[in-house]
PASEBA-1860 file (N, C-alpha, C; in nm, 3 decimals):
! residues 85
1> MWSVLSGV> -2.646/1.359/-2.896/-2.804/1.442/-2.941/-2.878/1.442/-3.075 ~ -2.939/1.370/-3.045/-3.089/1.288/-3.177/-3.170/1.400/-3.250 ~ -3.161/1.421/-3.380/-3.274/1.516/-3.382/-3.419/1.436/-3.411 ~ -3.496/1.468/-3.303/-3.605/1.426/-3.338/-3.666/1.431/-3.469 ~ -3.689/1.441/-3.523/-3.751/1.472/-3.632/-3.693/1.391/-3.797 ~ -3.585/1.377/-3.804/-3.494/1.339/-3.904/-3.416/1.210/-3.828 ~ -3.417/1.211/-3.681/-3.331/1.066/-3.620/-3.199/1.061/-3.672 ~ -3.179/1.199/-3.713/-2.990/1.215/-3.709/-2.933/1.227/-3.596
9> CMAVYNAH> -2.792/1.135/-3.563/-2.727/1.237/-3.461/-2.693/1.367/-3.493 ~ -2.682/1.469/-3.406/-2.661/1.596/-3.450/-2.512/1.638/-3.359 ~ -2.496/1.507/-3.277/-2.379/1.623/-3.150/-2.361/1.435/-3.086 ~ -2.201/1.469/-3.150/-2.144/1.340/-2.993/-2.074/1.430/-2.856 ~ -2.091/1.352/-2.778/-2.045/1.450/-2.586/-1.900/1.349/-2.517 ~ -1.802/1.334/-2.540/-1.771/1.211/-2.534/-1.612/1.253/-2.425 ~ -1.638/1.238/-2.318/-1.573/1.241/-2.209/-1.543/1.169/-2.114 ~ -1.642/1.091/-2.057/-1.592/0.938/-1.982/-1.513/0.874/-1.989
17> IKSIVKLR> -1.493/0.780/-1.942/-1.363/0.679/-1.983/-1.460/0.534/-1.945 ~ -1.584/0.541/-1.862/-1.635/0.405/-1.842/-1.753/0.443/-1.871 ~ -1.878/0.357/-1.813/-1.980/0.318/-1.877/-2.086/0.419/-1.756 ~ -2.164/0.501/-1.850/-2.232/0.650/-1.803/-2.362/0.592/-1.759 ~ -2.393/0.631/-1.657/-2.512/0.549/-1.539/-2.623/0.659/-1.545 ~ -2.613/0.782/-1.558/-2.706/0.894/-1.525/-2.697/0.981/-1.597 ~ -2.792/1.035/-1.682/-2.804/1.144/-1.734/-2.955/1.220/-1.725 ~ -2.899/1.368/-1.665/-3.019/1.472/-1.626/-2.997/1.578/-1.730
25> ICPRGYYF> -3.145/1.613/-1.859/-3.152/1.763/-1.865/-3.198/1.878/-1.776 ~ -3.160/1.969/-1.804/-3.182/2.105/-1.663/-3.302/2.152/-1.743 ~ -3.468/2.200/-1.682/-3.544/2.233/-1.729/-3.553/2.342/-1.821 ~ -3.481/2.397/-1.872/-3.458/2.456/-1.967/-3.378/2.396/-2.088 ~ -3.342/2.279/-2.088/-3.277/2.230/-2.190/-3.156/2.276/-2.234 ~ -3.130/2.326/-2.184/-2.957/2.411/-2.265/-2.892/2.300/-2.192 ~ -2.817/2.281/-2.096/-2.748/2.229/-1.979/-2.811/2.076/-1.990 ~ -2.674/2.004/-1.976/-2.714/1.834/-1.919/-2.620/1.778/-1.829
33> VSACSDNI> -2.634/1.679/-1.770/-2.531/1.656/-1.712/-2.521/1.530/-1.685 ~ -2.409/1.413/-1.696/-2.365/1.295/-1.677/-2.322/1.240/-1.596 ~ -2.302/1.133/-1.546/-2.244/1.055/-1.406/-2.227/0.880/-1.471 ~ -2.062/0.897/-1.427/-2.016/0.802/-1.558/-1.988/0.709/-1.393 ~ -1.983/0.526/-1.407/-1.915/0.439/-1.323/-1.795/0.435/-1.284 ~ -1.775/0.567/-1.298/-1.612/0.563/-1.250/-1.638/0.724/-1.108 ~ -1.793/0.712/-1.078/-1.823/0.830/-1.008/-1.781/1.013/-1.012 ~ -1.806/0.985/-1.136/-1.776/1.194/-1.205/-1.872/1.208/-1.282
41> IFLWATNS> -1.879/1.342/-1.238/-2.037/1.372/-1.305/-1.968/1.469/-1.370 ~ -2.000/1.519/-1.497/-2.001/1.602/-1.637/-2.061/1.711/-1.633 ~ -2.088/1.823/-1.610/-2.158/1.948/-1.692/-2.124/1.959/-1.806 ~ -2.277/1.936/-1.902/-2.243/1.986/-2.022/-2.361/2.137/-2.096 ~ -2.312/2.104/-2.160/-2.410/2.273/-2.292/-2.420/2.168/-2.413 ~ -2.545/2.207/-2.473/-2.572/2.118/-2.577/-2.526/2.158/-2.679 ~ -2.455/2.335/-2.678/-2.369/2.319/-2.846/-2.241/2.323/-2.756 ~ -2.190/2.270/-2.705/-2.022/2.268/-2.715/-2.006/2.153/-2.672
49> PTPLRTFI> -1.950/2.028/-2.718/-1.880/1.897/-2.686/-1.753/1.872/-2.607 ~ -1.775/1.977/-2.547/-1.645/1.940/-2.405/-1.726/1.985/-2.249 ~ -1.681/1.923/-2.185/-1.751/1.911/-2.055/-1.693/2.080/-2.002 ~ -1.847/2.157/-1.976/-1.830/2.307/-1.868/-1.822/2.237/-1.763 ~ -1.778/2.177/-1.684/-1.716/2.149/-1.584/-1.686/1.989/-1.513 ~ -1.641/1.925/-1.370/-1.616/1.806/-1.360/-1.699/1.847/-1.212 ~ -1.729/1.689/-1.124/-1.741/1.753/-1.054/-1.658/1.559/-1.017 ~ -1.555/1.546/-0.894/-1.542/1.443/-0.874/-1.565/1.380/-0.688
57> DHSDLISC> -1.593/1.458/-0.657/-1.629/1.379/-0.510/-1.654/1.286/-0.436 ~ -1.750/1.219/-0.537/-1.812/1.088/-0.501/-1.719/0.987/-0.482 ~ -1.707/0.900/-0.420/-1.616/0.770/-0.405/-1.747/0.640/-0.436 ~ -1.852/0.672/-0.456/-1.855/0.526/-0.491/-1.983/0.601/-0.622 ~ -2.023/0.480/-0.711/-2.137/0.501/-0.801/-2.271/0.594/-0.775 ~ -2.285/0.683/-0.857/-2.318/0.811/-0.840/-2.488/0.725/-0.863 ~ -2.613/0.677/-0.754/-2.714/0.720/-0.831/-2.834/0.822/-0.849 ~ -2.804/0.934/-0.844/-2.937/1.004/-0.862/-2.906/1.159/-0.905
65> LQFTKNMI> -2.959/1.211/-1.002/-2.869/1.348/-1.019/-3.030/1.468/-1.066 ~ -2.993/1.579/-0.998/-3.101/1.655/-1.003/-3.050/1.798/-1.023 ~ -3.096/1.889/-1.136/-3.144/2.029/-1.099/-3.208/2.132/-1.054 ~ -3.200/2.218/-0.996/-3.247/2.281/-0.866/-3.355/2.353/-0.998 ~ -3.462/2.404/-0.910/-3.576/2.436/-1.034/-3.492/2.567/-1.075 ~ -3.447/2.672/-1.017/-3.360/2.776/-1.088/-3.249/2.734/-1.124 ~ -3.215/2.601/-1.136/-3.072/2.560/-1.231/-2.954/2.636/-1.145 ~ -2.939/2.671/-1.076/-2.772/2.729/-1.029/-2.739/2.616/-0.953
73> YIISASFD> -2.793/2.522/-0.910/-2.689/2.383/-0.823/-2.692/2.289/-0.897 ~ -2.701/2.162/-0.878/-2.669/2.036/-0.928/-2.679/1.965/-0.791 ~ -2.767/1.892/-0.816/-2.764/1.798/-0.658/-2.711/1.668/-0.709 ~ -2.637/1.601/-0.656/-2.605/1.423/-0.683/-2.594/1.357/-0.543 ~ -2.683/1.239/-0.544/-2.660/1.127/-0.435/-2.581/0.970/-0.474 ~ -2.506/0.973/-0.396/-2.461/0.855/-0.451/-2.430/0.727/-0.323 ~ -2.382/0.572/-0.372/-2.383/0.515/-0.328/-2.268/0.472/-0.170 ~ -2.215/0.579/-0.193/-2.064/0.612/-0.099/-2.190/0.701/0.019
81> LTIRV> -2.265/0.709/0.065/-2.387/0.745/0.185/-2.370/0.907/0.162 ~ -2.393/1.020/0.058/-2.373/1.133/0.086/-2.474/1.192/-0.022 ~ -2.524/1.307/0.004/-2.599/1.376/-0.141/-2.505/1.517/-0.154 ~ -2.516/1.516/-0.308/-2.431/1.660/-0.244/-2.497/1.811/-0.339 ~ -2.480/1.876/-0.276/-2.520/2.031/-0.378/-2.375/2.108/-0.379
END
């Protein structure tokens, strides 16, 4: 996480073992999700460098990530031809 004001890196989130291909922050800015080229999705909180949850159900590259408006669900789409909620 980078400070817009100072340009300083404030936090590093490190759990993926392959390239990160998607990143989406929730509407309120506290949670975010990241997807990797190994088809794994991590849910993070901005105040913790450890993932809160890991989602491993896709069998191919994740093409889209989105929080629902109420932030209760994450929707993911993949080249495995599935959308998961």
